[in-house]
N, C-alpha and C positions, 0 to 999 in steps of 0.2 A: 575577483574572476571579471572579465570582460564581459561585454552584452552579446558577443558573437563568439561563436566557435568555429574551427575551419573543419571542413569535410573532403575528402578524396572523391572524385566523381562516383565511384563504386559505394560508397559509405553514404554521399548524398542520396543515391537512387536507393538505397535501402531505408534510409531515413525517410524519405518522400513516402515509400510504401506503407511505413508502420504508420505514419502520420495519416496517410489516407484511410488505413484497415481501422485505425484509433478513432477516427473524426467524429463518430456520434457518441463514443463514450467520453471523450474530453469535452464536447458540448453537453451532456448527460452530467457530467461533475460540474461544470461551469454553472449551469442552470441550478443544480442544488445548492451550490455554495451562494449563488445570487438569492435564492429563496428564503435560505437560512440566515441571510443578513451576515455572513461570513467576512472578516478580512483576510483576504487571502491574495498570494503572488503565484502565479502560475509560471512554471520554470521550465523552458525548453532545453533538452539536452541530449548529447548525442547517445546512442543506444548504448546501454552498458549490460552486460552480461551476470554481473556481480555488483553488491553493495559497495565492494571496495573500489570496483572501477567507476561507480557512480559517484562517489565520493572524491575521487580524482578529477573526473570531469566538471565537478561544481562546487560551488562555494558553502557546501554544508558539511559537517562531520559524520561519519558513518552511524554513529549512535544517534542521530536525528533523522537518519531516513527510517521511514516506516514501511516493513514488510508488511502485506498484508494476507496472511497465510489462510488458506480454507481447510478445515478439517471436518472428516466426517465422523460423526460418533453415534453410532447404532444406525438408526434411521433417518438423522437429522445432520444438519451441517451447521458450522459455526465459523466465525472469523476470528483470527487472532492479530492482533496489532502488536508487533515487536520490533525493538529495534534493529537496524541493519546488521550490527555485529553481534548479535545473540541467537542462540537456539532455542526454542521452545521447548519446554519439560513436558512430555507427554504425561507423564505421573501427576505433575501438578494440574493438568487439563482434566484428568480422570478423577482426581480429587474435586475439583471444583463443579463438574458437570456430574458427577456420579456415573458416569459412563465408562465402563471397562474398554470397550470395542471402539479406540479411536484411533483414526489413521490420517494422513495427508490424504486430501481428495485429489483425485486424478485431475488431468488437464481437460477432460470433457466433462466431468462433474463441476469443476469450477466455472468454466464457461456457460453450463446450464443453469447452475444455480446464482450466480453473480452477472452473467453476461459480460464479464470482463475475461481477458485472455492472462495467463499467467505471465508475469513481469510488467502488467499494467493493471493488476487488480487494484482498484481504489476502495477504500473504507466507507465511501460517502453512496448513499441510496442503495444500500444493502437490506433485504427481506431475511436476513440471518442473524443469529444474537452474535453481539461482537464482545470480545474481551480484549482488554488493552494492557498492556505490559505498563505497571505502575512507574517503571524508571522514566517511560516517555514524559512524564509530567513534569522532570526535572529540567526542562528545557523551555526557552522562549518561543521557540519555533521548530516543527519538525515537518517533515517532506514524504508525504506518502505518494505514491502513484496517482495521477489524474485520470486514469482510465487509460493509458497509455505507457508503451515502453519508452517513450521519448519526451513525456511531458510528467512534470511532478508540480504539486502544489504546496506551497508552504503555509502553514496553518498554526495557531496557538493549538499545544496540545489538548488544553482545557476545552477549548472548543469542539476539538475533534471527537473527543470523548462524550460531549454533548449533544453534538448532533447525530454522532452515530449511535446514540441510545445505548452507550456500551458501560461495561462493567469494567473495574479496574482492579488487577491482581498482580502480585509478582508470578510470572508466568514462564521466566526463561532460566535456563541452566547457568549457575553462579561460575 
């Protein structure tokens, strides 16, 4: 992939709006990675509505894209790090957490609990338990959002697990 990408004027305007809205969160992720001494690369990309679209716009496979999904478990929240091509198995989450009442958090809950917006939720600097799909450890690099819908961060999955204080399980539907 080249070091640049093309944008029509309307797309560029949207990109700039997202970047400006997400600037504090990108900075938050950058500072967190620096503080933790992580060897990361930040990747700027066009806005993508899906993981499939994101994979087409970048030089990473869809199963290396990390979706950071927030779930409400009873009165608490958890984050699940899943490959971009997989769905989380909520029955497995129920088994792991011991909580029967599990659902995806709504956009307001996600923003309130993480300070990130859906599509840009980063696994870094979260104050909720993190569960990571074991399959992500099979890769040399993975790319979660860097607090933005237009910036990702490539990181070693072992480092991601370590700095997120996460627990690793098989969490996705086969």
